[in-house]
C-alpha positions in Angstrom: 141.9 198.8 187.7 143.5 201.6 185.7 141.6 204.0 183.4 143.6 202.5 180.6 141.9 199.1 181.1 138.5 200.3 182.2 137.7 203.1 179.9 137.8 204.4 176.4 139.6 207.3 174.9 136.1 208.7 174.2 135.2 208.8 177.9 136.7 212.1 179.1 135.9 214.9 181.5 133.8 217.8 180.0 136.8 220.1 180.1 138.8 217.7 177.9 136.0 217.7 175.3 135.8 221.5 175.4 139.5 221.8 174.6 139.3 219.0 172.0 136.5 220.8 170.2 138.4 224.0 170.3 141.4 222.1 168.9 139.3 220.8 166.0 138.3 224.4 165.1 141.9 225.6 165.5 143.2 223.0 163.2 140.4 223.7 160.7 142.1 227.1 160.3 145.2 225.5 158.8 143.4 224.0 155.9 140.5 226.4 155.6 142.3 228.7 153.2 143.5 225.9 151.0 140.4 225.9 148.7 140.3 229.7 148.4 144.0 230.3 147.6 143.4 230.6 143.8 140.3 232.7 144.5 142.2 235.1 146.8 145.0 235.3 144.1 142.4 236.3 141.5 140.2 238.6 143.6 143.1 240.5 145.2 145.4 240.4 142.1 148.1 238.5 144.1 150.8 236.2 142.7 151.0 232.6 143.9 154.1 233.5 146.0 152.2 236.4 147.7 149.2 234.1 148.3 151.4 231.5 149.9 152.5 234.1 152.4 149.1 233.6 154.0 150.6 230.4 155.3 154.0 231.8 156.0 152.9 234.7 158.2 150.6 232.5 160.1 153.1 229.7 160.7 156.1 231.9 161.3 154.4 233.9 164.0 152.9 230.7 165.5 156.4 229.2 165.7 158.2 232.2 167.2 155.3 232.8 169.6 155.6 229.2 170.8 158.9 230.2 172.5 157.0 232.4 175.0 153.7 230.5 175.5 154.9 228.4 178.4 156.2 231.5 180.1 152.8 233.1 179.7 150.6 230.1 180.6 152.7 229.4 183.7 151.9 232.8 185.0 148.2 233.4 184.1 147.1 229.7 184.0 146.0 227.4 181.2 142.3 228.6 181.0 143.2 232.2 180.6 145.9 231.4 178.0 143.4 229.3 176.0 140.8 232.1 176.1 143.2 234.8 175.1 144.4 232.7 172.2 140.9 232.0 171.0 139.9 235.6 171.4 142.9 236.7 169.2 141.9 234.1 166.6 138.3 235.5 166.5 139.5 239.1 166.2 142.1 238.5 163.5 139.9 236.1 161.5 137.3 238.8 161.4 139.9 241.3 160.2 141.0 238.9 157.5 137.4 238.6 156.3 137.1 242.4 156.1 140.5 243.0 154.4 140.8 244.8 151.0 144.2 243.6 149.9 146.4 240.6 150.1 149.0 242.5 152.3 146.3 243.1 154.9 145.2 239.4 154.9 148.9 238.4 155.3 149.3 240.8 158.2 146.2 239.7 160.0 147.0 236.0 159.5 150.2 236.8 161.5 148.0 238.0 164.4 145.9 234.9 163.9 149.2 232.9 164.3 149.9 234.5 167.7 146.5 233.4 169.0 147.1 230.0 167.5 150.4 229.6 169.3 148.9 230.5 172.7 146.1 228.1 172.1 147.8 225.1 170.5 150.8 224.7 172.9 148.6 225.1 175.9 145.8 222.8 174.6 148.1 219.8 174.2 149.5 220.2 177.7 145.9 220.7 179.1 144.6 217.6 177.3 147.6 215.5 178.4 147.1 216.6 182.0 143.4 216.2 182.3 142.5 213.2 180.0 141.4 209.9 181.4 143.7 207.0 180.4 147.1 208.8 180.6 149.2 210.5 178.0 148.7 207.8 175.3 144.9 208.4 175.4 145.4 212.2 175.5 147.7 212.1 172.4 145.4 209.9 170.5 142.5 212.3 171.3 144.6 215.3 170.4 145.7 213.8 167.1 142.1 212.8 166.4 141.1 216.5 166.9 143.9 217.5 164.5 142.8 215.0 161.9 139.2 216.0 162.0 140.1 219.7 162.0 142.4 219.3 159.0 139.9 217.2 157.2 136.8 219.4 157.8 138.7 222.7 157.3 139.2 222.3 153.5 135.7 221.0 153.0 134.2 223.9 154.9 136.5 226.3 153.1 135.4 224.9 149.8 131.7 225.1 150.6 131.9 228.7 151.9 134.5 229.6 149.3 131.9 228.9 146.6 130.1 232.0 147.9 133.1 234.3 148.5 136.7 234.0 149.5 135.7 236.0 152.6 133.1 233.5 153.8 135.6 230.9 155.3 137.1 233.6 157.5 133.6 234.5 158.8 133.1 230.8 159.4 136.1 230.6 161.6 134.9 233.7 163.6 131.6 231.9 164.4 133.2 228.5 165.3 136.0 230.0 167.4 133.5 232.1 169.3 131.6 228.9 170.1 134.9 227.3 171.2 135.6 230.3 173.4 132.2 229.9 175.2 132.8 226.1 175.5 136.2 226.7 177.3 134.8 229.5 179.4 131.8 227.4 180.7 133.2 223.8 180.7 136.8 224.2 181.8 136.3 224.1 185.6 137.9 222.5 188.6 140.7 223.6 190.9 143.5 225.3 189.1 146.8 223.5 189.1 149.6 225.0 191.2 151.5 227.5 189.1 155.2 227.1 188.6 156.4 230.1 186.7 158.7 229.1 183.8 161.7 231.3 182.9 161.4 232.9 179.5 164.5 231.0 178.3 163.0 227.6 179.2 162.0 226.5 175.6 165.4 227.6 174.2 167.2 225.7 176.9 165.0 222.8 176.2 166.3 222.7 172.7 169.7 222.1 174.2 168.5 218.6 175.2 169.9 216.3 172.5 166.9 214.1 172.1 164.5 217.0 171.8 166.8 218.9 169.5 167.1 215.9 167.1 163.3 215.5 167.0 162.8 219.3 166.5 165.3 219.4 163.5 163.7 216.3 162.0 160.2 217.9 162.4 161.4 221.1 160.7 162.3 219.2 157.5 159.4 216.9 157.8 157.0 219.9 158.0 158.5 221.3 154.8 157.2 218.2 153.1 153.9 218.4 155.0 153.2 222.0 153.9 154.4 221.7 150.3 151.7 219.0 149.9 149.1 221.0 151.8 149.7 224.6 150.6 151.2 224.3 147.1 149.0 221.5 145.7 145.9 223.6 145.2 147.6 225.5 142.4 148.6 222.6 140.1 145.4 220.8 140.8 143.5 223.5 138.9 140.2 222.7 140.6 137.6 225.1 141.9 137.0 225.7 145.6 134.8 222.6 146.0 137.2 220.3 144.1 140.1 221.4 146.2 138.0 221.1 149.4 137.0 217.5 148.6 140.5 216.6 147.7 141.9 217.8 151.0 138.9 216.4 152.9 140.0 213.0 151.7 143.6 213.9 152.7 142.5 214.9 156.2 140.3 211.8 156.6 143.3 209.6 155.8 145.4 211.6 158.2 142.8 211.2 161.0 142.3 207.4 160.4 146.0 206.5 160.5 146.8 208.8 163.4 144.0 207.4 165.6 143.9 203.7 164.6 147.0 202.7 162.6 149.7 204.5 164.6 148.9 202.8 167.9 148.9 199.4 166.3 152.4 200.1 164.8 153.7 201.4 168.1 152.6 198.1 169.7 154.8 196.2 167.3 157.7 198.5 166.4 160.0 201.0 168.1 159.2 204.6 167.5 162.4 205.4 165.6 161.7 202.3 163.3 158.3 203.7 162.4 159.7 207.1 161.7 162.5 205.7 159.6 160.0 203.7 157.6 157.3 206.4 157.1 159.6 209.2 156.1 161.2 207.4 153.1 157.7 206.3 152.1 156.5 209.9 152.3 159.5 210.9 150.1 158.5 208.4 147.5 155.0 209.7 147.5 156.2 213.3 147.1 158.4 212.2 144.2 155.4 210.4 142.6 153.3 213.6 143.1 155.9 215.6 141.2 156.0 213.1 138.4 152.2 213.0 137.9 151.6 216.7 138.7 150.1 217.3 135.2 147.4 214.6 135.8 144.9 216.0 138.4 143.4 212.5 139.2 146.8 211.0 139.9 147.9 214.0 141.9 144.7 213.6 144.1 145.7 210.0 144.8 149.2 211.0 145.8 147.8 213.7 148.1 145.5 211.3 149.8 148.2 208.7 150.2 150.4 211.4 151.7 147.7 212.1 154.3 147.7 208.4 155.3 151.5 208.6 155.9 151.4 212.0 157.6 148.8 210.8 160.2 151.1 208.0 161.4 154.1 210.4 161.5 152.2 213.1 163.5 151.1 210.7 166.3 154.5 209.0 166.6 156.4 212.3 166.6 154.1 213.8 169.2 154.5 210.8 171.5 158.2 210.8 171.0 158.5 214.4 172.0 156.4 213.9 175.1 158.8 211.2 176.2 162.0 212.8 175.0 162.9 214.7 178.2 161.8 215.0 181.8 160.8 218.7 181.2 157.3 219.9 181.8 155.2 218.9 178.8 154.2 222.5 178.0 157.9 223.5 177.7 158.8 220.5 175.5 155.8 221.1 173.3 156.5 224.8 172.9 160.2 224.2 172.0 159.5 221.5 169.6 156.5 223.2 168.0 158.5 226.5 167.5 161.0 224.8 165.3 158.4 222.6 163.6 156.2 225.6 162.6 159.1 227.5 161.3 159.8 224.7 158.8 156.2 224.9 157.8 156.4 228.6 157.3 159.3 228.3 154.9 157.7 225.7 152.6 154.8 227.4 150.8 156.6 230.5 149.3 159.7 228.5 148.4 157.5 225.9 146.6 155.7 228.7 144.7 159.0 230.4 143.8 160.5 227.0 142.6 157.4 226.4 140.5 157.6 229.9 139.0 161.4 229.5 138.2 161.2 225.9 136.9 158.0 224.0 136.8 155.4 222.4 139.1 157.4 219.2 139.6 160.4 220.8 141.3 158.5 221.8 144.5 157.6 218.2 145.2 161.2 217.0 144.6 162.3 219.8 147.0 159.8 218.5 149.6 161.0 214.9 149.1 164.6 215.9 149.7 163.6 217.7 152.9 161.7 214.7 154.2 164.8 212.5 153.5 166.9 215.0 155.5 164.5 214.5 158.3 165.0 210.7 158.1 168.8 211.1 158.0 168.6 213.3 161.1 166.7 210.6 163.1 169.0 207.9 161.7 172.2 209.7 162.9 170.6 210.5 166.3 169.1 207.1 166.8 171.4 206.2 169.7 170.4 209.4 171.5 166.7 208.5 171.0 167.1 205.0 172.4 165.2 205.9 175.6 162.2 207.0 173.5 162.0 203.5 172.0 162.3 202.0 175.4 159.5 204.2 176.7 157.4 203.4 173.7 157.5 199.6 174.0 154.3 199.5 176.0 152.7 202.7 174.7 151.4 201.3 171.5 149.7 198.4 173.3 148.2 200.8 175.9 147.0 203.2 173.2 145.4 200.3 171.3 143.7 199.1 174.5 142.4 202.6 175.1 141.0 202.8 171.6 139.1 199.5 171.7 138.3 199.6 175.4 138.2 196.7 177.9 134.8 195.0 178.1 135.6 193.5 181.5 
């Protein structure tokens, strides 16, 4: 009997749990700075646009570095790549905590992004390769780690941010050091045979039509994602804890739908159908956020609803990318993630600039437009993505079976 039928997504080898824990901490780093953005702006005399560059430098370097991560990991191995990535995050998070100007924090966040790229692209391929229950179980576990990390990150950032804007960065240093030790001690077993990838492999991968369509769609989708995540702390007007609790709710919604709702939908619907349903709903939610931006309570509701929709989108897109080509998963993941993170890098400063030039409503309308462009990209490329729907017809059922387990 297959692992899919006999086991649960939660019954995994120790090395998978080590990588999953490190993923939680890595994804915490994305939302950790959310609650302290206003505090950083005040303490370091930075404008909102300058403060949003904390996201841009991090995400831009993460995206560009993704283009070389498969080349590196195919030569030095997954474990060494993960450890180097975690080590860089520890070093640059510490430098962020010790910085005396916003320019220094922006620069050190870029170094943090390099470590993040080495870790994230390798972690997904590692979890997919080592997890019990096949790729569906691995992706559910990976998305669960993403959801938990994104949920806990703002809450921890808010708690520590009440003490000082530097405290969340020190928190990352401690947690990433623990993750480093976990990978070092628990990731064992025979090394997989290394097949060195050419440096051009991710760029060539983007020449595959299905992967290119998904990458372009993800670029515009990520603009909506990061406008909601990175811009919203400013119009909310809350303190660090208020922002932290808001995005904790957002992250919990994202985690719940990515782990439990997305597999149920994939059992019933084609992947492209889910994407073409969720993206317009997300656009409506972003428009609503723009219309109620002056009402903090209503904006909180829009943010949390957005998290519910984003969770479904993240899982479905990740599964679609894994099935888009016959390329090694690390190459497909690196190529797709490079384009996706570049979209995320553009969003925060553009949103802040639009708010400064017009008002706080316009950034959300900009985000909604970007999300609709993502939907149009998938719609126009649906024929090219037909094989992804065919591959996904049993995936949702398998994923649901993995989640609930088989009592037999």
